[in-house]
KETOR-58849 format. One record per residue: residue in one letter; x, y, z of N, C-alpha, C in turn. Coordinates in Angstrom, 1 decimal, decimal comma. Example, Ala and Ser with C-alpha at 12.3 -4.5 7.8 and 13.67 -1.06 7.14 Angstrom:
BEGIN
R res    n_u    n_v    n_w   ca_u   ca_v   ca_w    c_u    c_v    c_w
R   A   13,2   -5,7    7,8   12,3   -4,5    7,8   13,2   -3,3    7,8
R   S   12,8   -2,2    7,1   13,7   -1,1    7,1   12,9    0,0    7,9
***
This chain:
BEGIN
R res    n_u    n_v    n_w   ca_u   ca_v   ca_w    c_u    c_v    c_w
R   M   20,4  -90,8   38,1   21,0  -89,8   37,2   22,1  -89,1   37,9
R   N   23,2  -88,8   37,2   24,3  -88,0   37,7   24,0  -86,6   37,5
R   L   23,7  -85,9   38,6   23,3  -84,5   38,6   24,5  -83,6   38,1
R   I   25,7  -83,9   38,4   26,8  -83,1   37,9   27,0  -83,2   36,4
R   A   26,8  -84,4   35,9   26,9  -84,6   34,4   25,7  -83,8   33,8
R   F   24,5  -83,9   34,3   23,4  -83,2   33,8   23,6  -81,7   33,8
R   L   24,0  -81,1   34,9   24,3  -79,7   35,0   25,4  -79,2   34,1
R   S   26,5  -80,1   34,0   27,6  -79,7   33,1   27,1  -79,7   31,7
R   Y   26,4  -80,7   31,3   25,9  -80,7   29,9   25,0  -79,4   29,6
R   V   24,1  -79,2   30,5   23,1  -78,1   30,3   23,8  -76,7   30,3
R   I   24,7  -76,5   31,2   25,4  -75,2   31,3   26,3  -75,0   30,1
R   I   27,1  -76,0   29,9   28,1  -75,9   28,8   27,4  -75,7   27,4
R   T   26,4  -76,5   27,2   25,7  -76,4   25,9   25,0  -75,1   25,8
R   S   24,4  -74,6   26,9   23,7  -73,3   26,9   24,6  -72,1   26,6
R   I   25,8  -72,2   27,2   26,7  -71,0   27,1   27,6  -71,0   25,9
R   T   27,9  -72,1   25,3   28,7  -72,1   24,1   28,0  -71,5   22,9
R   P   28,8  -71,0   22,0   28,2  -70,3   20,8   27,3  -71,2   20,0
R   G   26,1  -70,8   19,8   25,2  -71,5   18,9   24,4  -70,5   18,2
R   P   23,5  -70,9   17,3   22,8  -69,9   16,4   22,0  -68,9   17,2
R   S   21,3  -69,3   18,3   20,5  -68,4   19,0   21,4  -67,4   19,8
R   N   22,4  -67,9   20,4   23,3  -67,0   21,2   23,9  -66,0   20,2
R   I   24,4  -66,5   19,1   25,0  -65,6   18,1   24,1  -64,5   17,6
R   L   22,9  -64,9   17,3   21,9  -63,9   16,8   21,4  -63,0   17,9
R   M   21,3  -63,5   19,1   21,0  -62,6   20,3   22,1  -61,5   20,4
R   M   23,3  -62,0   20,4   24,4  -61,0   20,5   24,5  -60,1   19,4
R   N   24,3  -60,6   18,2   24,3  -59,7   17,0   23,2  -58,7   17,0
R   E   22,0  -59,0   17,4   20,9  -58,1   17,4   21,2  -57,0   18,5
R   A   21,7  -57,4   19,6   22,0  -56,4   20,7   23,2  -55,6   20,3
R   R   24,1  -56,1   19,5   25,2  -55,3   19,0   24,7  -54,3   18,1
R   R   23,8  -54,6   17,2   23,2  -53,7   16,2   22,3  -52,6   16,8
R   F   21,5  -53,0   17,8   20,4  -52,1   18,3   20,5  -51,8   19,8
R   G   21,4  -52,4   20,5   21,5  -52,3   21,9   20,5  -53,2   22,6
R   F   20,6  -53,4   23,9   19,8  -54,3   24,6   18,3  -54,0   24,5
R   K   18,0  -52,7   24,8   16,5  -52,3   24,7   16,0  -52,3   23,3
R   G   16,8  -52,0   22,3   16,4  -52,0   20,9   16,1  -53,3   20,4
R   S   16,7  -54,3   21,0   16,5  -55,7   20,5   15,6  -56,5   21,4
R   I   14,9  -55,9   22,3   14,1  -56,6   23,3   13,0  -57,5   22,6
R   R   12,3  -57,0   21,6   11,3  -57,8   21,0   11,8  -59,1   20,4
R   F   13,0  -59,0   19,7   13,6  -60,1   19,2   14,0  -61,1   20,3
R   Q   14,6  -60,5   21,4   15,0  -61,4   22,5   13,8  -62,1   23,1
R   I   12,7  -61,4   23,3   11,5  -62,0   23,8   11,0  -63,1   22,9
R   G   11,1  -62,9   21,6   10,7  -63,9   20,6   11,6  -65,1   20,7
R   I   12,9  -64,9   20,8   13,9  -66,1   20,9   13,6  -66,8   22,2
R   I   13,4  -66,1   23,3   13,2  -66,8   24,6   11,9  -67,5   24,6
R   S   10,8  -66,9   24,1    9,5  -67,5   24,0    9,6  -68,8   23,2
R   G   10,3  -68,7   22,0   10,5  -69,9   21,2   11,2  -71,0   21,9
R   F   12,2  -70,6   22,7   13,0  -71,5   23,5   12,2  -72,2   24,5
R   I   11,3  -71,5   25,2   10,4  -72,1   26,2    9,4  -73,0   25,5
R   I    8,8  -72,6   24,4    7,8  -73,4   23,7    8,5  -74,7   23,2
R   L    9,7  -74,5   22,6   10,4  -75,6   22,1   10,8  -76,6   23,2
R   G   11,2  -76,1   24,4   11,5  -77,0   25,5   10,3  -77,8   26,0
R   V    9,1  -77,1   26,0    7,9  -77,8   26,5    7,5  -78,9   25,4
R   V    7,4  -78,4   24,2    7,0  -79,3   23,1    7,9  -80,5   22,9
R   T    9,2  -80,2   22,9   10,2  -81,3   22,8   10,1  -82,3   23,9
R   S    9,9  -81,8   25,1    9,8  -82,6   26,3    8,6  -83,6   26,2
R   L    7,5  -83,0   25,8    6,3  -83,8   25,6    6,4  -84,8   24,5
R   L    7,0  -84,4   23,4    7,2  -85,3   22,2    8,2  -86,4   22,6
R   T    9,3  -86,0   23,3   10,4  -87,0   23,6    9,8  -88,0   24,6
R   T    9,0  -87,6   25,5    8,4  -88,5   26,4    7,5  -89,5   25,7
R   S    6,7  -89,0   24,7    5,8  -89,8   23,9    6,5  -90,7   22,9
R   L    7,6  -90,2   22,3    8,2  -90,9   21,2    9,7  -91,3   21,5
R   Y    9,9  -91,6   22,7   11,3  -91,9   23,2   12,0  -93,0   22,4
R   H   11,3  -94,0   21,9   12,0  -95,1   21,2   12,2  -94,7   19,7
R   W   11,6  -93,6   19,2   11,8  -93,2   17,8   12,9  -92,2   17,6
R   I   13,4  -91,6   18,6   14,4  -90,5   18,5   15,6  -90,9   17,7
R   P   16,3  -92,1   17,9   17,5  -92,4   17,1   17,2  -92,5   15,6
R   M   16,0  -92,8   15,2   15,7  -92,9   13,8   15,5  -91,5   13,1
R   I   14,9  -90,5   13,8   14,6  -89,2   13,2   15,7  -88,2   13,4
R   E   16,6  -88,4   14,4   17,6  -87,4   14,7   18,5  -87,0   13,5
R   P   18,9  -88,0   12,7   19,8  -87,6   11,6   19,1  -86,6   10,6
R   Y   17,8  -86,7   10,4   17,1  -85,8    9,5   17,0  -84,4   10,1
R   F   16,8  -84,3   11,4   16,9  -83,0   12,1   18,2  -82,4   11,9
R   K   19,3  -83,2   12,0   20,6  -82,6   11,9   20,9  -82,1   10,5
R   I   20,5  -82,8    9,5   20,7  -82,3    8,1   20,0  -81,0    7,9
R   V   18,7  -80,9    8,2   17,9  -79,7    8,0   18,5  -78,6    8,8
R   G   18,8  -78,8   10,1   19,4  -77,8   10,9   20,7  -77,3   10,4
R   A   21,6  -78,1   10,0   22,9  -77,7    9,5   22,7  -76,9    8,2
R   A   21,8  -77,3    7,3   21,5  -76,5    6,1   21,0  -75,1    6,5
R   Y   20,2  -75,0    7,5   19,6  -73,7    7,9   20,7  -72,8    8,5
R   L   21,6  -73,4    9,3   22,7  -72,6    9,9   23,6  -72,1    8,8
R   L   23,9  -72,9    7,8   24,7  -72,4    6,6   24,0  -71,3    5,9
R   Y   22,7  -71,4    5,8   22,0  -70,2    5,2   22,1  -69,0    6,0
R   L   22,0  -69,1    7,3   22,2  -67,9    8,2   23,6  -67,4    8,1
R   A   24,6  -68,2    8,0   26,0  -67,8    7,9   26,2  -67,0    6,6
R   W   25,6  -67,5    5,5   25,6  -66,8    4,2   25,0  -65,4    4,4
R   Q   23,9  -65,3    5,0   23,2  -64,0    5,2   24,1  -63,1    5,9
R   I   24,8  -63,5    7,0   25,7  -62,6    7,8   26,9  -62,3    7,0
R   A   27,5  -63,3    6,3   28,7  -63,0    5,5   28,5  -62,1    4,4
R   F   27,4  -62,1    3,7   27,2  -61,2    2,6   26,1  -60,1    2,8
R   S   26,0  -59,8    4,1   25,1  -58,7    4,5   25,7  -57,4    3,9
R   T   24,9  -56,6    3,3   25,4  -55,3    2,7   24,9  -54,1    3,5
R   K   24,1  -54,3    4,5   23,5  -53,2    5,2   24,6  -52,6    6,2
R   S   24,7  -51,3    6,2   25,6  -50,7    7,2   24,8  -50,6    8,5
R   N   25,5  -50,3    9,6   24,9  -50,1   10,9   24,0  -48,8   10,9
R   N   24,3  -47,9   10,0   23,5  -46,6   10,0   22,1  -46,9    9,5
R   D   21,9  -47,7    8,6   20,5  -48,0    8,1   20,0  -49,3    8,7
R   A   20,6  -49,8    9,7   20,2  -51,1   10,3   18,9  -50,9   11,0
R   A   18,5  -49,7   11,5   17,3  -49,5   12,2   16,0  -49,9   11,4
R   H   16,2  -49,9   10,1   15,0  -50,3    9,3   14,9  -51,8    9,2
R   S   15,9  -52,5    9,7   15,8  -54,0    9,6   15,8  -54,7   10,9
R   K   15,3  -54,1   12,0   15,2  -54,7   13,3   14,4  -56,0   13,1
R   S   15,0  -57,0   13,8   14,2  -58,3   13,8   13,1  -58,2   14,8
R   S   12,0  -58,9   14,4   10,8  -58,8   15,2   10,7  -60,0   16,2
R   F    9,7  -59,8   17,1    9,3  -60,9   18,0    9,1  -62,2   17,2
R   L    8,3  -62,1   16,1    7,9  -63,3   15,3    9,1  -63,9   14,7
R   S   10,0  -63,1   14,2   11,2  -63,7   13,5   12,1  -64,4   14,6
R   G   12,2  -63,9   15,8   12,9  -64,5   16,8   12,2  -65,8   17,3
R   L   10,9  -65,8   17,4   10,1  -67,0   17,8   10,3  -68,1   16,8
R   L   10,1  -67,7   15,5   10,1  -68,8   14,4   11,5  -69,3   14,3
R   F   12,5  -68,4   14,4   13,9  -68,9   14,3   14,2  -69,9   15,4
R   Q   13,8  -69,6   16,6   14,1  -70,5   17,7   13,4  -71,8   17,7
R   V   12,1  -71,8   17,2   11,3  -73,0   17,2   12,0  -73,9   16,1
R   L   12,6  -73,4   15,1   13,3  -74,2   14,1   14,8  -74,4   14,3
R   N   15,3  -73,9   15,4   16,7  -74,0   15,7   17,1  -75,5   16,1
R   I   17,9  -76,1   15,3   18,2  -77,5   15,5   19,1  -77,7   16,7
R   K   19,9  -76,7   17,0   20,8  -76,9   18,2   19,9  -77,0   19,4
R   S   18,9  -76,1   19,5   18,0  -76,2   20,7   17,2  -77,4   20,7
R   I   16,7  -77,9   19,5   16,0  -79,1   19,5   16,8  -80,3   20,0
R   L   18,1  -80,3   19,5   19,0  -81,4   19,9   19,3  -81,3   21,4
R   Y   19,4  -80,0   21,9   19,7  -79,7   23,3   18,6  -80,4   24,2
R   F   17,4  -80,1   23,8   16,3  -80,7   24,6   16,1  -82,2   24,4
R   L   16,3  -82,7   23,2   16,2  -84,1   22,9   17,3  -84,8   23,7
R   T   18,5  -84,3   23,7   19,6  -85,0   24,5   19,3  -84,9   26,0
R   T   18,9  -83,8   26,4   18,6  -83,7   27,9   17,6  -84,7   28,3
R   M   16,5  -84,7   27,6   15,4  -85,6   27,9   15,8  -87,1   27,8
R   S   16,4  -87,4   26,6   16,6  -88,9   26,3   17,9  -89,4   27,1
R   T   18,8  -88,5   27,5   20,0  -89,0   28,1   20,0  -88,8   29,6
R   F   19,5  -87,7   30,1   19,6  -87,4   31,5   18,3  -87,5   32,3
R   I   17,1  -87,4   31,6   15,9  -87,4   32,4   15,1  -88,7   32,3
R   L   14,7  -89,0   31,1   13,8  -90,2   30,9   14,4  -91,5   31,4
R   P   15,6  -91,8   31,1   16,1  -93,1   31,6   16,2  -93,2   33,1
R   Y   16,1  -92,2   33,9   16,3  -92,2   35,3   15,1  -91,8   36,1
R   H   14,1  -91,2   35,5   12,9  -90,6   36,2   11,6  -91,1   35,6
R   D   10,8  -91,7   36,4    9,4  -92,1   35,9    8,4  -91,0   36,4
R   S    8,8  -90,2   37,4    8,0  -89,2   37,9    7,8  -88,0   37,0
R   N    6,6  -87,6   36,8    6,3  -86,4   35,9    6,9  -85,2   36,6
R   I    6,8  -85,1   38,0    7,2  -84,0   38,7    8,8  -83,8   38,6
R   A    9,5  -84,9   38,7   10,9  -84,9   38,5   11,3  -84,4   37,1
R   A   10,7  -85,0   36,1   10,9  -84,6   34,7   10,6  -83,1   34,5
R   L    9,5  -82,7   35,0    9,1  -81,3   34,9   10,1  -80,4   35,6
R   S   10,6  -80,7   36,7   11,5  -79,9   37,5   12,9  -79,8   36,7
R   L   13,4  -80,9   36,2   14,6  -80,9   35,5   14,5  -80,2   34,2
R   M   13,4  -80,4   33,5   13,3  -79,6   32,2   13,1  -78,1   32,5
R   S   12,4  -77,8   33,6   12,3  -76,4   33,9   13,7  -75,8   34,2
R   A   14,5  -76,5   34,9   15,9  -76,0   35,2   16,7  -75,9   33,9
R   T   16,5  -76,8   33,0   17,1  -76,8   31,7   16,7  -75,5   30,9
R   I   15,4  -75,2   30,9   14,9  -74,1   30,2   15,4  -72,8   30,8
R   L   15,4  -72,7   32,2   15,9  -71,5   32,9   17,4  -71,2   32,6
R   I   18,2  -72,3   32,7   19,6  -72,1   32,4   19,8  -71,6   30,9
R   G   19,1  -72,2   30,0   19,2  -71,8   28,6   18,8  -70,4   28,4
R   C   17,7  -70,0   29,0   17,2  -68,6   28,9   18,3  -67,6   29,5
R   A   18,9  -68,0   30,6   19,9  -67,1   31,2   21,1  -67,0   30,3
R   A   21,5  -68,0   29,7   22,6  -68,0   28,7   22,3  -67,1   27,5
R   L   21,1  -67,2   27,0   20,7  -66,4   25,9   20,8  -64,9   26,3
R   L   20,3  -64,5   27,4   20,3  -63,2   27,9   21,8  -62,7   28,1
R   L   22,6  -63,6   28,6   24,0  -63,2   28,8   24,7  -62,8   27,4
R   W   24,4  -63,6   26,4   24,9  -63,3   25,1   24,4  -61,9   24,6
R   S   23,1  -61,6   24,8   22,5  -60,4   24,4   23,2  -59,2   25,2
R   I   23,4  -59,4   26,5   24,1  -58,4   27,3   25,5  -58,2   26,8
R   F   26,2  -59,2   26,4   27,5  -59,2   25,9   27,5  -58,3   24,6
R   G   26,6  -58,6   23,7   26,5  -57,8   22,5   26,3  -56,4   22,7
R   A   25,4  -56,0   23,6   25,0  -54,6   23,9   26,2  -53,9   24,6
R   T   26,9  -54,6   25,5   28,0  -54,1   26,2   29,2  -53,7   25,3
R   F   29,4  -54,5   24,4   30,6  -54,3   23,5   30,2  -53,8   22,1
R   K   29,0  -53,1   22,1   28,5  -52,6   20,8   29,5  -51,7   20,1
R   K   30,1  -50,7   20,8   31,0  -49,8   20,2   32,2  -50,5   19,6
R   I   32,7  -51,5   20,3   33,9  -52,2   19,8   33,5  -53,0   18,6
R   F   32,3  -53,6   18,7   31,8  -54,4   17,5   31,6  -53,5   16,3
R   L   31,0  -52,3   16,5   30,8  -51,4   15,4   32,1  -51,0   14,7
R   K   33,1  -50,8   15,5   34,5  -50,4   15,0   35,0  -51,5   14,1
R   Y   34,8  -52,8   14,4   35,3  -53,9   13,7   34,2  -54,7   13,1
R   D   33,2  -54,0   12,4   32,0  -54,7   11,9   32,3  -55,8   11,0
R   K   33,2  -55,7   10,0   33,5  -56,7    9,0   34,1  -58,0    9,8
R   L   35,0  -57,7   10,7   35,6  -58,8   11,4   34,6  -59,5   12,3
R   V   33,7  -58,8   13,0   32,7  -59,4   13,8   31,7  -60,2   13,0
R   N   31,3  -59,7   11,8   30,4  -60,5   10,9   31,1  -61,7   10,4
R   T   32,4  -61,6   10,1   33,1  -62,8    9,7   33,2  -63,9   10,8
R   I   33,5  -63,4   12,0   33,6  -64,4   13,1   32,2  -65,0   13,4
R   M   31,2  -64,2   13,3   29,8  -64,8   13,5   29,5  -65,8   12,4
R   C   29,8  -65,4   11,2   29,6  -66,3   10,1   30,3  -67,7   10,3
R   L   31,6  -67,6   10,7   32,4  -68,8   10,9   31,9  -69,6   12,1
R   L   31,4  -68,9   13,2   30,8  -69,7   14,3   29,5  -70,4   13,9
R   L   28,7  -69,8   13,0   27,5  -70,5   12,5   27,9  -71,7   11,6
R   V   29,0  -71,5   10,8   29,5  -72,6   10,0   30,0  -73,8   10,9
R   Y   30,7  -73,4   11,9   31,2  -74,3   12,9   30,0  -75,1   13,6
R   S   29,0  -74,3   13,9   27,8  -75,0   14,5   27,2  -76,0   13,6
R   A   27,1  -75,6   12,3   26,5  -76,6   11,3   27,4  -77,8   11,2
R   I   28,7  -77,7   11,2   29,6  -78,8   11,1   29,5  -79,7   12,4
R   A   29,5  -79,0   13,5   29,4  -79,7   14,8   28,1  -80,5   14,9
R   I   27,0  -80,1   14,3   25,8  -80,8   14,4   25,9  -82,1   13,6
R   L   26,5  -82,0   12,5   26,7  -83,2   11,6   27,7  -84,1   12,2
***
C-alpha cells in the first residue's frame, strides 16, 4: 500500500467541505463551540460507529461493494439536497435559534446516514486497506487512523464556525446560501 496516497486521500477527504463538516460549522456558528457540544459529540460518535460498522461490513462483503455503491450514492445525494433545501429556506433568525439546538441523537443519526462518510470508509477500506493487508491488526490500525483524522477535521470545522460566529451572523443570508450551495455541490460530486 502506498502510505502517501492513503494519507493524502484521508486528509483531503476529511478536510474538504462535506455534509458533516458544514453542519458542524453551522451549529457552532449558531450556538458557539460549547453550545453545540451535544451535536458535535453526536456527529463524532456516529462517525466512529460508522467507521467501525463500515469496516466490518466492507471486510465481510468486499466483493459486493461495486454493486451496492450506486444505490448509496442516489440516496445520499437526495438526502444532501433535502438538507440544502432546509438551510436555503430556513426562516428562523439567530435570536430564536436557541429553541432549535440540534441534539446528540440528531447528530448521531445524521452521521450514521451520511453518504459521504459511508463512501469515505468504503473507499478507504476497499482501495487502500483490504487489497494490501491480510492482518487484522494492520487493518484496525489504518482504520483507527482514518477515524482519528476524520474526527479531527470535524472538530476543526466546528472551531472554525465558533471562531467566526460574529462574522457569520453579520452575513447570515450569504452564509446560509454558501452552505446550501456546498451541500448541493456535495450531492452532485457524489453522483
